[in-house]
C-alpha atoms as an extended CHARMM CRD file, in Angstrom:
* protein
*
       276  EXT
         1         1  MET       CA             38.7030000000       28.5040000000      155.9260000000  PROA      1               0.0000000000
         2         2  SER       CA             41.9880000000       30.1760000000      155.0440000000  PROA      2               0.0000000000
         3         3  LYS       CA             42.4500000000       31.0940000000      158.7150000000  PROA      3               0.0000000000
         4         4  LYS       CA             42.0240000000       27.4410000000      159.7350000000  PROA      4               0.0000000000
         5         5  ILE       CA             44.5710000000       26.3480000000      157.1100000000  PROA      5               0.0000000000
         6         6  PHE       CA             46.9910000000       29.0250000000      158.2840000000  PROA      6               0.0000000000
         7         7  PHE       CA             46.5640000000       27.9400000000      161.9410000000  PROA      7               0.0000000000
         8         8  LEU       CA             47.0770000000       24.2790000000      161.0350000000  PROA      8               0.0000000000
         9         9  THR       CA             50.1920000000       25.1630000000      159.0330000000  PROA      9               0.0000000000
        10        10  PHE       CA             51.4620000000       27.1770000000      162.0010000000  PROA      10              0.0000000000
        11        11  LEU       CA             50.9400000000       24.2260000000      164.3650000000  PROA      11              0.0000000000
        12        12  LEU       CA             52.6840000000       21.8490000000      161.9740000000  PROA      12              0.0000000000
        13        13  SER       CA             55.6270000000       24.2260000000      161.6650000000  PROA      13              0.0000000000
        14        14  LEU       CA             55.8930000000       24.3710000000      165.4570000000  PROA      14              0.0000000000
        15        15  ASN       CA             55.8520000000       20.5780000000      165.6860000000  PROA      15              0.0000000000
        16        16  PHE       CA             58.4550000000       20.3520000000      162.9470000000  PROA      16              0.0000000000
        17        17  ALA       CA             60.6660000000       22.8930000000      164.7130000000  PROA      17              0.0000000000
        18        18  PHE       CA             60.3780000000       20.9630000000      167.9830000000  PROA      18              0.0000000000
        19        19  ALA       CA             61.2210000000       17.6900000000      166.2340000000  PROA      19              0.0000000000
        20        20  GLN       CA             64.2640000000       19.3320000000      164.6950000000  PROA      20              0.0000000000
        21        21  MET       CA             65.3540000000       20.6010000000      168.1050000000  PROA      21              0.0000000000
        22        22  VAL       CA             65.1150000000       17.0850000000      169.5650000000  PROA      22              0.0000000000
        23        23  ASN       CA             66.3260000000       15.0490000000      166.6050000000  PROA      23              0.0000000000
        24        24  GLY       CA             68.1730000000       17.6350000000      164.5040000000  PROA      24              0.0000000000
        25        25  ILE       CA             71.7310000000       16.7810000000      163.5380000000  PROA      25              0.0000000000
        26        26  VAL       CA             74.4500000000       19.3000000000      164.4070000000  PROA      26              0.0000000000
        27        27  ALA       CA             77.4090000000       17.4910000000      162.8470000000  PROA      27              0.0000000000
        28        28  ILE       CA             78.4520000000       14.1840000000      161.3450000000  PROA      28              0.0000000000
        29        29  VAL       CA             81.8430000000       12.7660000000      162.3470000000  PROA      29              0.0000000000
        30        30  GLU       CA             83.1080000000        9.8010000000      160.3320000000  PROA      30              0.0000000000
        31        31  SER       CA             79.4860000000        8.9340000000      159.4130000000  PROA      31              0.0000000000
        32        32  GLU       CA             78.3990000000        9.1670000000      163.0890000000  PROA      32              0.0000000000
        33        33  PRO       CA             75.8180000000       11.9230000000      163.7940000000  PROA      33              0.0000000000
        34        34  ILE       CA             75.7790000000       14.3340000000      166.7220000000  PROA      34              0.0000000000
        35        35  THR       CA             72.2520000000       15.4920000000      167.4940000000  PROA      35              0.0000000000
        36        36  LEU       CA             71.1320000000       18.8450000000      168.8350000000  PROA      36              0.0000000000
        37        37  HSD       CA             69.4890000000       17.0480000000      171.7600000000  PROA      37              0.0000000000
        38        38  GLU       CA             72.7690000000       15.2940000000      172.5950000000  PROA      38              0.0000000000
        39        39  LEU       CA             74.6450000000       18.5960000000      172.3600000000  PROA      39              0.0000000000
        40        40  TYR       CA             72.2070000000       20.2850000000      174.7490000000  PROA      40              0.0000000000
        41        41  LYS       CA             72.2760000000       17.3670000000      177.1930000000  PROA      41              0.0000000000
        42        42  THR       CA             76.0980000000       17.2490000000      177.2170000000  PROA      42              0.0000000000
        43        43  SER       CA             76.2580000000       21.0050000000      177.7780000000  PROA      43              0.0000000000
        44        44  GLN       CA             73.9120000000       20.7120000000      180.7730000000  PROA      44              0.0000000000
        45        45  ILE       CA             75.5930000000       17.6840000000      182.3610000000  PROA      45              0.0000000000
        46        46  LEU       CA             79.1740000000       18.9740000000      181.9880000000  PROA      46              0.0000000000
        47        47  LYS       CA             78.1450000000       22.5960000000      182.6810000000  PROA      47              0.0000000000
        48        48  ILE       CA             79.9780000000       23.8890000000      179.6180000000  PROA      48              0.0000000000
        49        49  ASP       CA             78.8700000000       26.0300000000      176.6780000000  PROA      49              0.0000000000
        50        50  GLU       CA             77.6670000000       24.4330000000      173.4530000000  PROA      50              0.0000000000
        51        51  LYS       CA             80.9360000000       25.0980000000      171.6070000000  PROA      51              0.0000000000
        52        52  ASN       CA             82.9270000000       23.0940000000      174.1540000000  PROA      52              0.0000000000
        53        53  ALA       CA             80.1730000000       20.4770000000      174.3150000000  PROA      53              0.0000000000
        54        54  LEU       CA             80.4370000000       20.0290000000      170.5420000000  PROA      54              0.0000000000
        55        55  ASN       CA             84.2230000000       19.6550000000      170.7860000000  PROA      55              0.0000000000
        56        56  PHE       CA             83.7120000000       17.0450000000      173.5230000000  PROA      56              0.0000000000
        57        57  LEU       CA             81.2720000000       15.0830000000      171.3480000000  PROA      57              0.0000000000
        58        58  ILE       CA             83.5140000000       15.3010000000      168.2730000000  PROA      58              0.0000000000
        59        59  LYS       CA             86.3720000000       13.8560000000      170.3380000000  PROA      59              0.0000000000
        60        60  ASP       CA             84.0270000000       11.1060000000      171.5440000000  PROA      60              0.0000000000
        61        61  ARG       CA             83.1620000000       10.1850000000      167.9290000000  PROA      61              0.0000000000
        62        62  LEU       CA             86.8470000000       10.2710000000      166.9300000000  PROA      62              0.0000000000
        63        63  GLU       CA             87.6480000000        7.9280000000      169.8390000000  PROA      63              0.0000000000
        64        64  LYS       CA             84.9830000000        5.4740000000      168.6830000000  PROA      64              0.0000000000
        65        65  ALA       CA             86.1520000000        5.6780000000      165.0710000000  PROA      65              0.0000000000
        66        66  GLN       CA             89.7410000000        5.0470000000      166.1280000000  PROA      66              0.0000000000
        67        67  ILE       CA             88.7570000000        2.1000000000      168.3400000000  PROA      67              0.0000000000
        68        68  LYS       CA             86.9620000000        0.6310000000      165.3290000000  PROA      68              0.0000000000
        69        69  ALA       CA             89.8640000000        1.3470000000      162.9630000000  PROA      69              0.0000000000
        70        70  LEU       CA             92.3850000000       -0.2780000000      165.3200000000  PROA      70              0.0000000000
        71        71  LYS       CA             90.0170000000       -3.2300000000      165.9280000000  PROA      71              0.0000000000
        72        72  ILE       CA             90.2030000000       -2.8050000000      169.6920000000  PROA      72              0.0000000000
        73        73  GLU       CA             87.9320000000       -5.2430000000      171.5190000000  PROA      73              0.0000000000
        74        74  ALA       CA             86.9320000000       -6.0930000000      175.1050000000  PROA      74              0.0000000000
        75        75  THR       CA             86.8000000000       -9.8230000000      175.8570000000  PROA      75              0.0000000000
        76        76  GLY       CA             84.1430000000      -11.4310000000      178.0380000000  PROA      76              0.0000000000
        77        77  PHE       CA             86.8260000000      -12.2120000000      180.6140000000  PROA      77              0.0000000000
        78        78  GLU       CA             87.9640000000       -8.5800000000      180.7270000000  PROA      78              0.0000000000
        79        79  ILE       CA             84.3800000000       -7.3700000000      181.1720000000  PROA      79              0.0000000000
        80        80  SER       CA             83.7180000000       -9.8610000000      183.9940000000  PROA      80              0.0000000000
        81        81  GLU       CA             87.0050000000       -8.9490000000      185.6750000000  PROA      81              0.0000000000
        82        82  LYS       CA             86.1910000000       -5.2360000000      185.4930000000  PROA      82              0.0000000000
        83        83  ILE       CA             82.7030000000       -5.7620000000      186.9180000000  PROA      83              0.0000000000
        84        84  GLU       CA             84.1480000000       -7.8320000000      189.7690000000  PROA      84              0.0000000000
        85        85  LYS       CA             86.5550000000       -4.9670000000      190.5160000000  PROA      85              0.0000000000
        86        86  ILE       CA             83.7370000000       -2.3970000000      190.4890000000  PROA      86              0.0000000000
        87        87  ALA       CA             81.7000000000       -4.5990000000      192.8510000000  PROA      87              0.0000000000
        88        88  GLN       CA             84.6550000000       -5.1340000000      195.1680000000  PROA      88              0.0000000000
        89        89  GLU       CA             85.4050000000       -1.4100000000      195.3610000000  PROA      89              0.0000000000
        90        90  SER       CA             81.7510000000       -0.8640000000      196.2940000000  PROA      90              0.0000000000
        91        91  GLY       CA             81.8850000000       -3.5550000000      198.9840000000  PROA      91              0.0000000000
        92        92  LEU       CA             79.4160000000       -5.7340000000      197.0740000000  PROA      92              0.0000000000
        93        93  SER       CA             79.3180000000       -9.1030000000      195.3570000000  PROA      93              0.0000000000
        94        94  VAL       CA             78.6830000000       -9.1290000000      191.5970000000  PROA      94              0.0000000000
        95        95  SER       CA             75.1170000000      -10.3530000000      192.1440000000  PROA      95              0.0000000000
        96        96  GLN       CA             74.4870000000       -7.5760000000      194.6880000000  PROA      96              0.0000000000
        97        97  LEU       CA             75.8580000000       -5.0020000000      192.2420000000  PROA      97              0.0000000000
        98        98  ARG       CA             73.5980000000       -6.3740000000      189.5150000000  PROA      98              0.0000000000
        99        99  ASN       CA             70.5580000000       -6.2350000000      191.8120000000  PROA      99              0.0000000000
       100       100  ASN       CA             71.3920000000       -2.6500000000      192.8230000000  PROA      100             0.0000000000
       101       101  ILE       CA             71.6340000000       -1.5630000000      189.1940000000  PROA      101             0.0000000000
       102       102  ILE       CA             68.3060000000       -3.2100000000      188.2890000000  PROA      102             0.0000000000
       103       103  SER       CA             66.5790000000       -1.8570000000      191.4270000000  PROA      103             0.0000000000
       104       104  GLN       CA             67.5380000000        1.6750000000      190.3230000000  PROA      104             0.0000000000
       105       105  GLY       CA             65.6850000000        1.1250000000      187.0610000000  PROA      105             0.0000000000
       106       106  MET       CA             68.8550000000        0.7480000000      185.0100000000  PROA      106             0.0000000000
       107       107  ASP       CA             69.4920000000       -1.8430000000      182.3030000000  PROA      107             0.0000000000
       108       108  TYR       CA             72.2130000000       -4.2840000000      183.3920000000  PROA      108             0.0000000000
       109       109  THR       CA             72.9580000000       -5.2030000000      179.7530000000  PROA      109             0.0000000000
       110       110  LYS       CA             73.5320000000       -1.4980000000      179.0200000000  PROA      110             0.0000000000
       111       111  PHE       CA             75.7870000000       -1.3330000000      182.0940000000  PROA      111             0.0000000000
       112       112  LYS       CA             77.8940000000       -4.2060000000      180.7060000000  PROA      112             0.0000000000
       113       113  GLU       CA             78.0830000000       -2.4280000000      177.3410000000  PROA      113             0.0000000000
       114       114  ASP       CA             79.3050000000        0.7270000000      179.1010000000  PROA      114             0.0000000000
       115       115  VAL       CA             81.9480000000       -1.3260000000      180.9330000000  PROA      115             0.0000000000
       116       116  ALA       CA             83.0590000000       -2.8560000000      177.6150000000  PROA      116             0.0000000000
       117       117  ASN       CA             83.2810000000        0.6110000000      176.0170000000  PROA      117             0.0000000000
       118       118  GLY       CA             85.3320000000        1.8150000000      178.9810000000  PROA      118             0.0000000000
       119       119  ILE       CA             87.7810000000       -1.0620000000      178.5400000000  PROA      119             0.0000000000
       120       120  LYS       CA             88.1470000000       -0.2850000000      174.8270000000  PROA      120             0.0000000000
       121       121  GLN       CA             88.7730000000        3.3640000000      175.6370000000  PROA      121             0.0000000000
       122       122  GLU       CA             91.4450000000        2.4090000000      178.1950000000  PROA      122             0.0000000000
       123       123  LYS       CA             93.1800000000        0.2400000000      175.5900000000  PROA      123             0.0000000000
       124       124  LEU       CA             93.1230000000        3.0900000000      173.0620000000  PROA      124             0.0000000000
       125       125  TYR       CA             94.7570000000        5.4740000000      175.5200000000  PROA      125             0.0000000000
       126       126  GLN       CA             97.3060000000        2.8350000000      176.5200000000  PROA      126             0.0000000000
       127       127  ASN       CA             98.2740000000        2.6390000000      172.8430000000  PROA      127             0.0000000000
       128       128  ILE       CA             98.5400000000        6.4250000000      172.6130000000  PROA      128             0.0000000000
       129       129  PHE       CA            100.7580000000        6.7170000000      175.7050000000  PROA      129             0.0000000000
       130       130  ARG       CA            102.8880000000        3.7300000000      174.7640000000  PROA      130             0.0000000000
       131       131  ASP       CA            103.6990000000        5.2710000000      171.4000000000  PROA      131             0.0000000000
       132       132  ALA       CA            104.4310000000        8.6450000000      173.0380000000  PROA      132             0.0000000000
       133       133  ARG       CA            106.9920000000        7.1130000000      175.4410000000  PROA      133             0.0000000000
       134       134  ILE       CA            106.6360000000        9.7300000000      178.1930000000  PROA      134             0.0000000000
       135       135  ASN       CA            109.6910000000        9.7280000000      180.4520000000  PROA      135             0.0000000000
       136       136  ILE       CA            110.0110000000       11.9840000000      183.5130000000  PROA      136             0.0000000000
       137       137  THR       CA            113.3820000000       11.9830000000      185.2910000000  PROA      137             0.0000000000
       138       138  PRO       CA            113.8510000000       12.8960000000      188.9900000000  PROA      138             0.0000000000
       139       139  GLU       CA            116.0860000000       15.7740000000      187.8760000000  PROA      139             0.0000000000
       140       140  ALA       CA            113.3580000000       17.1940000000      185.6320000000  PROA      140             0.0000000000
       141       141  ALA       CA            110.8170000000       16.7620000000      188.4370000000  PROA      141             0.0000000000
       142       142  LYS       CA            113.0180000000       18.6340000000      190.9140000000  PROA      142             0.0000000000
       143       143  ALA       CA            113.5200000000       21.4970000000      188.4630000000  PROA      143             0.0000000000
       144       144  TYR       CA            109.7570000000       21.6990000000      187.8900000000  PROA      144             0.0000000000
       145       145  PHE       CA            109.1320000000       21.6870000000      191.6620000000  PROA      145             0.0000000000
       146       146  GLU       CA            111.5650000000       24.5490000000      192.2330000000  PROA      146             0.0000000000
       147       147  GLN       CA            110.0110000000       26.6140000000      189.4300000000  PROA      147             0.0000000000
       148       148  ASN       CA            106.4200000000       25.9630000000      190.5340000000  PROA      148             0.0000000000
       149       149  GLN       CA            106.5450000000       25.7760000000      194.3340000000  PROA      149             0.0000000000
       150       150  HSD       CA            103.1400000000       27.4780000000      194.6330000000  PROA      150             0.0000000000
       151       151  MET       CA            101.5420000000       24.3820000000      193.0830000000  PROA      151             0.0000000000
       152       152  PHE       CA            102.7660000000       22.1530000000      195.8970000000  PROA      152             0.0000000000
       153       153  LEU       CA            101.9620000000       24.2390000000      198.9720000000  PROA      153             0.0000000000
       154       154  GLN       CA            100.1000000000       22.1920000000      201.5760000000  PROA      154             0.0000000000
       155       155  PHE       CA             98.2610000000       22.8700000000      204.8050000000  PROA      155             0.0000000000
       156       156  ASP       CA            100.3520000000       23.0640000000      207.9740000000  PROA      156             0.0000000000
       157       157  GLN       CA             97.7420000000       21.6460000000      210.4040000000  PROA      157             0.0000000000
       158       158  ILE       CA             94.4610000000       19.7950000000      210.0450000000  PROA      158             0.0000000000
       159       159  LYS       CA             91.4560000000       19.0250000000      212.2380000000  PROA      159             0.0000000000
       160       160  MET       CA             89.4430000000       16.1190000000      210.8990000000  PROA      160             0.0000000000
       161       161  THR       CA             87.1050000000       13.2970000000      211.8520000000  PROA      161             0.0000000000
       162       162  ARG       CA             87.9450000000        9.7220000000      210.9380000000  PROA      162             0.0000000000
       163       163  TYR       CA             85.0830000000        7.2900000000      210.2240000000  PROA      163             0.0000000000
       164       164  ILE       CA             85.6140000000        3.5200000000      210.3840000000  PROA      164             0.0000000000
       165       165  SER       CA             83.0620000000        0.8070000000      209.5700000000  PROA      165             0.0000000000
       166       166  GLN       CA             82.5820000000       -2.6740000000      208.1860000000  PROA      166             0.0000000000
       167       167  ASN       CA             79.5730000000       -1.4100000000      206.2040000000  PROA      167             0.0000000000
       168       168  ARG       CA             80.1600000000        0.7920000000      203.1710000000  PROA      168             0.0000000000
       169       169  GLN       CA             76.4780000000        1.7080000000      202.8660000000  PROA      169             0.0000000000
       170       170  SER       CA             76.5340000000        3.1800000000      206.3800000000  PROA      170             0.0000000000
       171       171  MET       CA             79.4510000000        5.3740000000      205.3410000000  PROA      171             0.0000000000
       172       172  GLU       CA             77.5750000000        6.5120000000      202.2260000000  PROA      172             0.0000000000
       173       173  MET       CA             74.5570000000        7.4080000000      204.3710000000  PROA      173             0.0000000000
       174       174  ILE       CA             76.7600000000        9.5870000000      206.5850000000  PROA      174             0.0000000000
       175       175  GLN       CA             78.2110000000       11.3050000000      203.5080000000  PROA      175             0.0000000000
       176       176  ALA       CA             74.6610000000       12.0740000000      202.3870000000  PROA      176             0.0000000000
       177       177  SER       CA             73.5600000000       13.1650000000      205.8720000000  PROA      177             0.0000000000
       178       178  PRO       CA             76.5820000000       14.1520000000      208.0620000000  PROA      178             0.0000000000
       179       179  MET       CA             74.4610000000       14.6540000000      211.1880000000  PROA      179             0.0000000000
       180       180  SER       CA             73.1320000000       11.0860000000      211.1080000000  PROA      180             0.0000000000
       181       181  ILE       CA             74.3980000000        8.5500000000      213.6480000000  PROA      181             0.0000000000
       182       182  ARG       CA             75.1160000000        4.9670000000      212.6780000000  PROA      182             0.0000000000
       183       183  GLN       CA             75.7500000000        2.3810000000      215.3560000000  PROA      183             0.0000000000
       184       184  ASP       CA             78.1270000000        0.4370000000      213.1170000000  PROA      184             0.0000000000
       185       185  VAL       CA             80.3580000000        3.4640000000      212.4130000000  PROA      185             0.0000000000
       186       186  HSD       CA             83.1620000000        4.4080000000      214.8020000000  PROA      186             0.0000000000
       187       187  THR       CA             84.3990000000        8.0260000000      214.7930000000  PROA      187             0.0000000000
       188       188  GLU       CA             87.6500000000        9.5670000000      215.9630000000  PROA      188             0.0000000000
       189       189  ASN       CA             88.5330000000       13.2740000000      216.1040000000  PROA      189             0.0000000000
       190       190  LEU       CA             92.1050000000       14.0380000000      215.0520000000  PROA      190             0.0000000000
       191       191  GLU       CA             94.3190000000       17.1320000000      215.0810000000  PROA      191             0.0000000000
       192       192  LEU       CA             97.6120000000       16.5940000000      213.2580000000  PROA      192             0.0000000000
       193       193  LYS       CA            100.5280000000       18.3740000000      211.6400000000  PROA      193             0.0000000000
       194       194  SER       CA            100.9620000000       17.8720000000      207.9080000000  PROA      194             0.0000000000
       195       195  GLU       CA            104.2330000000       15.9760000000      208.3120000000  PROA      195             0.0000000000
       196       196  GLN       CA            102.5530000000       13.4200000000      210.6110000000  PROA      196             0.0000000000
       197       197  LEU       CA            100.3980000000       12.1180000000      207.7590000000  PROA      197             0.0000000000
       198       198  PRO       CA            101.3180000000        9.4690000000      205.1790000000  PROA      198             0.0000000000
       199       199  PRO       CA            102.1280000000       11.1970000000      201.8390000000  PROA      199             0.0000000000
       200       200  GLN       CA             99.2190000000        9.6160000000      199.9060000000  PROA      200             0.0000000000
       201       201  LEU       CA             96.6370000000       10.5360000000      202.5380000000  PROA      201             0.0000000000
       202       202  ARG       CA             98.1070000000       14.0320000000      202.8620000000  PROA      202             0.0000000000
       203       203  ALA       CA             97.6970000000       14.5250000000      199.0990000000  PROA      203             0.0000000000
       204       204  VAL       CA             94.0210000000       13.4480000000      199.2920000000  PROA      204             0.0000000000
       205       205  LEU       CA             93.3350000000       15.7410000000      202.2580000000  PROA      205             0.0000000000
       206       206  ASN       CA             95.0910000000       18.6060000000      200.5050000000  PROA      206             0.0000000000
       207       207  ARG       CA             92.5840000000       18.3230000000      197.6380000000  PROA      207             0.0000000000
       208       208  THR       CA             89.5650000000       18.0090000000      199.9440000000  PROA      208             0.0000000000
       209       209  PRO       CA             87.8970000000       21.3440000000      200.8780000000  PROA      209             0.0000000000
       210       210  ASN       CA             87.0950000000       22.2390000000      204.4870000000  PROA      210             0.0000000000
       211       211  GLY       CA             83.7330000000       20.7890000000      205.4980000000  PROA      211             0.0000000000
       212       212  SER       CA             83.9140000000       17.9750000000      202.9250000000  PROA      212             0.0000000000
       213       213  PHE       CA             84.4000000000       14.2190000000      203.0430000000  PROA      213             0.0000000000
       214       214  THR       CA             87.1390000000       12.3160000000      201.2990000000  PROA      214             0.0000000000
       215       215  GLN       CA             86.1890000000        9.2980000000      199.2350000000  PROA      215             0.0000000000
       216       216  ILE       CA             85.6010000000        6.0220000000      201.0690000000  PROA      216             0.0000000000
       217       217  PHE       CA             88.7380000000        3.8860000000      201.2850000000  PROA      217             0.0000000000
       218       218  GLN       CA             88.6800000000        0.1100000000      201.4870000000  PROA      218             0.0000000000
       219       219  THR       CA             91.1170000000       -1.2350000000      204.0720000000  PROA      219             0.0000000000
       220       220  PRO       CA             92.0410000000       -4.7830000000      205.1880000000  PROA      220             0.0000000000
       221       221  SER       CA             89.7000000000       -4.3310000000      208.1640000000  PROA      221             0.0000000000
       222       222  GLY       CA             86.7700000000       -2.6450000000      206.3890000000  PROA      222             0.0000000000
       223       223  PHE       CA             86.1730000000        0.9220000000      205.2030000000  PROA      223             0.0000000000
       224       224  GLU       CA             87.2600000000        4.3710000000      206.3290000000  PROA      224             0.0000000000
       225       225  MET       CA             86.8640000000        7.9890000000      205.2960000000  PROA      225             0.0000000000
       226       226  PHE       CA             87.6890000000       11.4290000000      206.6710000000  PROA      226             0.0000000000
       227       227  LEU       CA             85.7310000000       14.6210000000      207.1800000000  PROA      227             0.0000000000
       228       228  VAL       CA             88.0100000000       17.6440000000      206.8620000000  PROA      228             0.0000000000
       229       229  ASN       CA             86.8830000000       20.0770000000      209.5440000000  PROA      229             0.0000000000
       230       230  LEU       CA             89.5990000000       22.6880000000      209.1780000000  PROA      230             0.0000000000
       231       231  LYS       CA             92.9350000000       23.0230000000      207.4000000000  PROA      231             0.0000000000
       232       232  SER       CA             95.1420000000       25.9250000000      208.4110000000  PROA      232             0.0000000000
       233       233  GLY       CA             98.5150000000       27.4180000000      207.5960000000  PROA      233             0.0000000000
       234       234  GLU       CA            100.7800000000       26.7960000000      204.6380000000  PROA      234             0.0000000000
       235       235  ALA       CA            103.8170000000       24.5950000000      204.3730000000  PROA      235             0.0000000000
       236       236  LEU       CA            106.1220000000       23.7180000000      201.4850000000  PROA      236             0.0000000000
       237       237  PRO       CA            107.1450000000       20.0850000000      201.8210000000  PROA      237             0.0000000000
       238       238  ASN       CA            110.6030000000       18.8330000000      200.9760000000  PROA      238             0.0000000000
       239       239  PHE       CA            110.9500000000       17.6720000000      197.3950000000  PROA      239             0.0000000000
       240       240  GLN       CA            112.0090000000       14.2070000000      198.5690000000  PROA      240             0.0000000000
       241       241  ASP       CA            108.7290000000       13.8320000000      200.4770000000  PROA      241             0.0000000000
       242       242  ILE       CA            106.5530000000       14.5880000000      197.4320000000  PROA      242             0.0000000000
       243       243  GLN       CA            108.7990000000       13.5180000000      194.5650000000  PROA      243             0.0000000000
       244       244  ASN       CA            106.2450000000       10.9620000000      193.3610000000  PROA      244             0.0000000000
       245       245  GLU       CA            103.4540000000       13.5600000000      193.4960000000  PROA      245             0.0000000000
       246       246  VAL       CA            105.5450000000       16.0370000000      191.4770000000  PROA      246             0.0000000000
       247       247  MET       CA            106.3950000000       13.3820000000      188.8910000000  PROA      247             0.0000000000
       248       248  SER       CA            102.7180000000       12.3720000000      188.6910000000  PROA      248             0.0000000000
       249       249  THR       CA            101.7290000000       16.0080000000      188.1230000000  PROA      249             0.0000000000
       250       250  ILE       CA            104.2010000000       16.3960000000      185.2680000000  PROA      250             0.0000000000
       251       251  TYR       CA            103.1850000000       13.0220000000      183.8230000000  PROA      251             0.0000000000
       252       252  LYS       CA             99.5260000000       14.0990000000      183.8310000000  PROA      252             0.0000000000
       253       253  PHE       CA            100.4150000000       17.3380000000      182.0090000000  PROA      253             0.0000000000
       254       254  GLU       CA            102.3730000000       15.3380000000      179.4510000000  PROA      254             0.0000000000
       255       255  GLN       CA             99.5000000000       12.8910000000      179.0000000000  PROA      255             0.0000000000
       256       256  ASP       CA             97.0890000000       15.7830000000      178.3870000000  PROA      256             0.0000000000
       257       257  ARG       CA             99.4890000000       17.2750000000      175.8300000000  PROA      257             0.0000000000
       258       258  VAL       CA             99.9540000000       13.9490000000      174.0270000000  PROA      258             0.0000000000
       259       259  VAL       CA             96.1920000000       13.2930000000      173.9020000000  PROA      259             0.0000000000
       260       260  ALA       CA             95.4660000000       16.8280000000      172.6260000000  PROA      260             0.0000000000
       261       261  GLU       CA             98.0690000000       16.4770000000      169.8650000000  PROA      261             0.0000000000
       262       262  TYR       CA             96.8280000000       12.9850000000      168.9280000000  PROA      262             0.0000000000
       263       263  PHE       CA             93.1900000000       14.0240000000      168.5380000000  PROA      263             0.0000000000
       264       264  ASN       CA             94.0490000000       17.3400000000      166.8720000000  PROA      264             0.0000000000
       265       265  LYS       CA             95.8500000000       15.3470000000      164.1540000000  PROA      265             0.0000000000
       266       266  LEU       CA             92.8980000000       12.9500000000      163.8480000000  PROA      266             0.0000000000
       267       267  ARG       CA             90.4450000000       15.8230000000      163.6650000000  PROA      267             0.0000000000
       268       268  ALA       CA             92.4790000000       17.6110000000      160.9720000000  PROA      268             0.0000000000
       269       269  LYS       CA             92.1120000000       14.6790000000      158.5650000000  PROA      269             0.0000000000
       270       270  ALA       CA             88.7230000000       13.3340000000      159.7430000000  PROA      270             0.0000000000
       271       271  ASP       CA             85.5430000000       13.5360000000      157.7000000000  PROA      271             0.0000000000
       272       272  ILE       CA             83.5300000000       16.0820000000      159.7150000000  PROA      272             0.0000000000
       273       273  LYS       CA             80.4390000000       17.8250000000      158.3570000000  PROA      273             0.0000000000
       274       274  TYR       CA             78.8920000000       20.7300000000      160.2930000000  PROA      274             0.0000000000
       275       275  LEU       CA             75.1840000000       21.0570000000      159.5660000000  PROA      275             0.0000000000
       276       276  ARG       CA             74.3140000000       24.0870000000      161.7270000000  PROA      276             0.0000000000
């Protein structure tokens, strides 16, 4: 009898341990819990260790608390406008986008909530950057370029394939299966020098590894994308040719610094309880 009781107790303890693993609370940030399951899932999705995953989730809770404290809202018009933009960028109507989301087993109401949360987050960061008043002068950008030339080296020549179509889905199918042939997609093989390319496209190609596709671009006549076959050589562009890129790089660094300082201050005075 005692053995049966011991075995039952053992099973119950296992079940309890499993429940704690799934539902256990790791920390509470401004009365909002972070569960062990959420921590594990975030670590897996972002491919980071649990310490960094916890920091990510704490920042997420601080964002939500600050949005609530500042009474930041997303209006119905803003949500509709954002959804229309998402649909347009995907080459779809709003109804087609909605049908696609539902056909994939997703909840369209949850999608709208995610869009609303994204808008609130954008407004929060706009407030942060507005208060920071980041100002990058051309003189500062040129000095940064001269001190960090290695950051702005570009390929000298490129071999690539250009894809053009009226149908975005056909382009996506080629991205998924590069060897597939679509009758409604026109291809063109190109071999160009770096200086022959428009600055914005050159920047995109510079970030795209050999053997990879760029994103799909919407153009007045349809859609296009590029497959980078081979980039070779190195070239340092003139500062004047990439001044905007240099200024954008510095601005991004400054934004990251401002955000880190903002949330470090919030975290220092926030009500955070660590439970394990």
